[in-house]
Structure formats: C-alpha cells, structure tokens
MDAnalysis code that builds the backbone (N, CA, C; Angstrom):
import MDAnalysis as mda
import numpy as np

u = mda.Universe.empty(285, n_residues=95, atom_resindex=np.repeat(np.arange(95), 3), trajectory=True)
u.add_TopologyAttr("name", ["N", "CA", "C"] * 95)
u.add_TopologyAttr("resid", np.arange(1, 96))
u.add_TopologyAttr("resname", ["UNK", "UNK", "UNK", "UNK", "UNK", "UNK", "UNK", "UNK", "UNK", "UNK", "UNK", "UNK", "UNK", "UNK", "UNK", "UNK", "UNK", "UNK", "UNK", "UNK", "UNK", "UNK", "UNK", "UNK", "UNK", "UNK", "UNK", "UNK", "UNK", "UNK", "UNK", "UNK", "UNK", "UNK", "UNK", "UNK", "UNK", "UNK", "UNK", "UNK", "UNK", "UNK", "UNK", "UNK", "UNK", "UNK", "UNK", "UNK", "UNK", "UNK", "UNK", "UNK", "UNK", "UNK", "UNK", "UNK", "UNK", "UNK", "UNK", "UNK", "UNK", "UNK", "UNK", "UNK", "UNK", "UNK", "UNK", "UNK", "UNK", "UNK", "UNK", "UNK", "UNK", "UNK", "UNK", "UNK", "UNK", "UNK", "UNK", "UNK", "UNK", "UNK", "UNK", "UNK", "UNK", "UNK", "UNK", "UNK", "UNK", "UNK", "UNK", "UNK", "UNK", "UNK", "UNK"])
u.atoms.positions = np.array([
    [0.863, -1.171, 0.009],
    [0.014, 0.021, 0.005],
    [0.833, 1.190, -0.066],
    [0.444, 2.258, -0.744],
    [1.166, 3.457, -0.729],
    [0.197, 4.667, -0.945],
    [0.515, 5.832, -0.507],
    [-0.212, 7.008, -0.794],
    [0.496, 7.847, -1.833],
    [1.588, 7.313, -2.375],
    [2.387, 8.043, -3.411],
    [1.965, 7.569, -4.747],
    [1.158, 8.313, -5.441],
    [0.693, 7.950, -6.761],
    [1.801, 7.849, -7.790],
    [2.800, 8.570, -7.587],
    [3.905, 8.676, -8.672],
    [4.688, 7.379, -8.617],
    [4.575, 6.455, -7.624],
    [5.300, 5.253, -7.659],
    [4.754, 4.198, -8.620],
    [3.506, 4.362, -9.051],
    [2.819, 3.387, -9.908],
    [3.306, 3.480, -11.326],
    [3.612, 2.283, -11.851],
    [3.833, 2.247, -13.338],
    [2.503, 2.033, -14.028],
    [1.559, 1.324, -13.432],
    [0.166, 1.226, -13.871],
    [-0.747, 1.395, -12.687],
    [-1.858, 2.047, -12.863],
    [-2.810, 2.307, -11.745],
    [-4.211, 2.402, -12.344],
    [-5.084, 1.551, -11.782],
    [-6.526, 1.586, -12.111],
    [-7.225, 2.237, -10.905],
    [-7.583, 3.467, -11.131],
    [-8.241, 4.174, -10.025],
    [-9.724, 3.738, -9.960],
    [-10.101, 3.321, -8.786],
    [-11.513, 2.875, -8.502],
    [-11.646, 2.746, -7.032],
    [-12.886, 3.019, -6.567],
    [-13.194, 2.857, -5.144],
    [-13.397, 1.330, -4.879],
    [-12.482, 0.774, -4.100],
    [-12.515, -0.662, -3.757],
    [-13.387, -0.852, -2.512],
    [-13.947, 0.211, -1.902],
    [-14.767, 0.119, -0.715],
    [-14.049, -0.601, 0.455],
    [-12.762, -0.315, 0.544],
    [-11.916, -0.821, 1.648],
    [-11.383, 0.351, 2.429],
    [-11.554, 0.316, 3.712],
    [-11.058, 1.357, 4.576],
    [-9.788, 0.868, 5.301],
    [-8.747, 1.720, 5.360],
    [-7.470, 1.406, 6.065],
    [-7.420, 2.363, 7.301],
    [-7.382, 1.746, 8.466],
    [-7.230, 2.500, 9.689],
    [-5.786, 2.473, 10.192],
    [-5.221, 3.636, 10.339],
    [-3.831, 3.748, 10.857],
    [-3.907, 4.800, 12.007],
    [-3.698, 4.393, 13.206],
    [-3.799, 5.413, 14.293],
    [-5.166, 5.932, 14.432],
    [-5.303, 7.232, 14.435],
    [-6.595, 7.875, 14.473],
    [-7.075, 8.250, 13.097],
    [-6.469, 7.827, 11.973],
    [-6.844, 8.185, 10.677],
    [-7.487, 7.016, 9.980],
    [-8.401, 7.338, 9.070],
    [-9.066, 6.321, 8.307],
    [-9.021, 6.785, 6.796],
    [-8.484, 5.992, 5.919],
    [-8.334, 6.316, 4.554],
    [-8.981, 5.164, 3.682],
    [-9.489, 5.499, 2.518],
    [-10.098, 4.504, 1.682],
    [-9.078, 4.145, 0.503],
    [-9.212, 2.903, 0.073],
    [-8.378, 2.432, -1.047],
    [-9.003, 3.038, -2.331],
    [-8.270, 3.747, -3.097],
    [-8.772, 4.407, -4.289],
    [-8.236, 3.834, -5.622],
    [-7.575, 2.757, -5.506],
    [-7.108, 2.103, -6.740],
    [-6.171, 0.984, -6.476],
    [-5.751, 0.347, -7.598],
    [-4.826, -0.795, -7.485],
    [-3.992, -0.807, -8.721],
    [-2.722, -1.180, -8.564],
    [-1.797, -1.160, -9.717],
    [-0.454, -1.854, -9.437],
    [0.484, -1.495, -10.263],
    [1.816, -2.141, -10.298],
    [2.891, -1.101, -9.885],
    [3.839, -1.517, -8.987],
    [4.924, -0.663, -8.674],
    [6.189, -1.428, -8.984],
    [7.152, -0.749, -9.629],
    [8.445, -1.435, -9.945],
    [9.561, -0.637, -9.289],
    [10.350, -1.415, -8.506],
    [11.507, -0.755, -7.887],
    [12.815, -1.308, -8.626],
    [13.710, -0.358, -8.708],
    [15.026, -0.746, -9.304],
    [16.009, -0.864, -8.143],
    [16.617, -2.084, -8.037],
    [17.587, -2.336, -7.029],
    [18.891, -1.699, -7.411],
    [19.820, -1.530, -6.425],
    [21.068, -0.835, -6.657],
    [22.003, -1.557, -7.690],
    [21.810, -2.883, -7.837],
    [22.589, -3.641, -8.870],
    [21.882, -3.691, -10.164],
    [20.757, -3.038, -10.387],
    [20.128, -2.914, -11.651],
    [18.900, -3.804, -11.822],
    [18.752, -4.827, -10.993],
    [17.589, -5.754, -11.060],
    [16.344, -5.013, -10.569],
    [15.222, -5.457, -11.128],
    [13.902, -4.871, -10.699],
    [13.110, -5.809, -9.835],
    [12.334, -5.189, -8.963],
    [11.296, -5.887, -8.222],
    [10.019, -5.340, -8.643],
    [9.082, -6.184, -9.099],
    [7.797, -5.777, -9.569],
    [6.792, -6.258, -8.559],
    [6.043, -5.309, -7.968],
    [4.982, -5.579, -7.032],
    [3.629, -5.353, -7.715],
    [2.735, -6.343, -7.770],
    [1.428, -6.252, -8.418],
    [0.400, -6.200, -7.284],
    [-0.712, -5.726, -7.694],
    [-1.873, -5.664, -6.734],
    [-1.597, -4.714, -5.580],
    [-0.849, -3.679, -5.849],
    [-0.460, -2.659, -4.806],
    [-1.682, -1.707, -4.699],
    [-2.083, -1.482, -3.476],
    [-3.271, -0.570, -3.242],
    [-2.764, 0.862, -3.133],
    [-3.581, 1.743, -3.753],
    [-3.374, 3.171, -3.671],
    [-4.252, 3.737, -2.582],
    [-3.636, 4.269, -1.564],
    [-4.399, 4.850, -0.447],
    [-3.962, 6.303, -0.194],
    [-4.671, 7.296, -0.924],
    [-4.365, 8.693, -0.727],
    [-4.364, 9.077, 0.730],
    [-3.325, 9.772, 1.199],
    [-3.307, 10.203, 2.637],
    [-2.400, 9.254, 3.420],
    [-2.106, 8.066, 2.929],
    [-1.226, 7.125, 3.688],
    [0.173, 7.785, 3.707],
    [0.816, 7.907, 4.832],
    [2.082, 8.595, 4.988],
    [3.296, 7.710, 4.856],
    [3.093, 6.432, 4.999],
    [4.178, 5.417, 4.930],
    [3.813, 4.375, 3.908],
    [4.755, 3.797, 3.212],
    [4.559, 2.648, 2.282],
    [4.501, 1.365, 3.169],
    [3.600, 0.524, 2.893],
    [3.501, -0.760, 3.570],
    [3.655, -1.923, 2.530],
    [4.506, -2.859, 2.812],
    [4.736, -3.925, 1.862],
    [4.515, -5.267, 2.623],
    [3.817, -6.160, 1.953],
    [3.456, -7.496, 2.480],
    [4.757, -8.348, 2.441],
    [5.053, -8.958, 3.585],
    [6.177, -9.862, 3.662],
    [5.963, -11.046, 2.705],
    [4.717, -11.548, 2.659],
    [4.388, -12.677, 1.841],
    [4.715, -12.346, 0.317],
    [4.334, -11.115, -0.006],
    [4.500, -10.717, -1.414],
    [6.016, -10.683, -1.787],
    [6.811, -10.272, -0.831],
    [8.310, -10.292, -1.091],
    [8.832, -11.687, -1.177],
    [8.306, -12.518, -0.322],
    [8.754, -13.957, -0.316],
    [8.329, -14.619, -1.619],
    [7.116, -14.291, -2.163],
    [6.709, -14.806, -3.398],
    [7.550, -14.318, -4.616],
    [8.236, -13.172, -4.429],
    [9.152, -12.625, -5.436],
    [10.522, -13.186, -5.267],
    [10.806, -14.026, -4.387],
    [12.099, -14.693, -4.293],
    [12.995, -14.105, -3.265],
    [12.475, -13.421, -2.209],
    [13.321, -12.813, -1.215],
    [12.984, -13.417, 0.177],
    [14.062, -13.509, 1.023],
    [13.922, -13.824, 2.398],
    [13.814, -12.453, 3.123],
    [13.058, -12.287, 4.063],
    [12.926, -10.964, 4.861],
    [13.502, -11.354, 6.219],
    [14.527, -10.614, 6.592],
    [15.221, -10.838, 7.901],
    [15.053, -9.641, 8.759],
    [14.646, -9.895, 9.974],
    [14.635, -8.866, 11.010],
    [15.681, -9.118, 12.009],
    [16.634, -8.118, 12.210],
    [17.714, -8.352, 13.145],
    [18.144, -7.089, 13.867],
    [18.117, -7.062, 15.139],
    [18.655, -5.886, 15.917],
    [18.000, -4.568, 15.481],
    [16.666, -4.628, 15.285],
    [15.877, -3.437, 14.974],
    [16.105, -3.002, 13.460],
    [16.607, -3.874, 12.674],
    [16.766, -3.487, 11.247],
    [16.102, -4.578, 10.407],
    [15.833, -4.172, 9.110],
    [15.182, -5.193, 8.225],
    [16.103, -5.329, 7.005],
    [16.225, -6.575, 6.566],
    [17.073, -6.901, 5.389],
    [16.262, -7.786, 4.401],
    [16.475, -7.516, 3.132],
    [16.016, -8.425, 2.074],
    [17.166, -9.252, 1.574],
    [16.998, -10.561, 1.425],
    [18.045, -11.403, 0.906],
    [17.396, -12.160, -0.275],
    [17.998, -12.025, -1.505],
    [17.510, -12.729, -2.643],
    [17.866, -14.214, -2.486],
    [16.868, -15.085, -2.640],
    [17.070, -16.504, -2.376],
    [18.147, -17.100, -3.338],
    [18.105, -16.741, -4.583],
    [19.016, -17.252, -5.613],
    [20.454, -16.636, -5.468],
    [20.487, -15.314, -5.565],
    [21.798, -14.613, -5.635],
    [22.437, -14.489, -4.279],
    [21.623, -14.523, -3.201],
    [22.078, -14.319, -1.791],
    [22.437, -12.955, -1.525],
    [22.228, -12.011, -2.421],
    [22.511, -10.539, -2.198],
    [21.618, -10.106, -1.132],
    [22.226, -9.266, -0.257],
    [21.468, -8.715, 0.962],
    [21.365, -7.217, 0.864],
    [20.223, -6.660, 1.117],
    [19.998, -5.211, 1.103],
    [19.285, -4.802, 2.355],
    [19.829, -3.832, 3.103],
    [19.132, -3.324, 4.231],
    [18.046, -2.361, 3.762],
    [16.933, -2.380, 4.384],
    [15.793, -1.551, 4.047],
    [15.761, -0.437, 4.992],
    [15.769, 0.784, 4.475],
    [15.704, 2.031, 5.311],
    [14.305, 2.239, 5.816],
    [14.100, 2.636, 6.983],
    [12.792, 2.909, 7.535],
    [12.288, 4.312, 7.189],
])
C-alpha cells in the first residue's frame, strides 16, 4: 500500500470500498496497480496488486509478497534486510 501515486507504473483508479485505519486516521483504497523498484545492482522488483491509499504517509509492503518474489525477509537488531534466495545478495531496508 502506498499514498504516493507517482510510484505506480500502472494504476487503475476505482473505489474498492476498503477502509484502512492507521492510528486515528481512516483512509479508503482508491485504486490498485503495479509498482516497480530498481535495485542498486540494476535488477527490478515488480509488485502487483499494490493498493493506492491517498493520505497514507508510509509505504506498507506485504512480507508474503516479497517472499513470493524470491526474497527472504530478515529482522535483526531493529533493522530489516532483504536477501535474494538465488543470488544471496542482501539489502538493508531504510525505515
């Protein structure tokens, strides 16, 4: 989920009638699409079925979605790391 419309490579805007509650705020899902991230070594991660939630201040990524894309997600000492299952490359995720 993201509130940043510019991240989408494709976006179908529609009211999905889903409300997202974060703290004291409530936002509705206003679309769904595809987001492509380019890793520092040039490879791309494509996330599909990403929800567009205007007003959402942080991006939220499903751990299961990342695992389905070939990554292990490691939490260690207050930090988060992605490790590609095939190449074993590790990337720390900034919060």
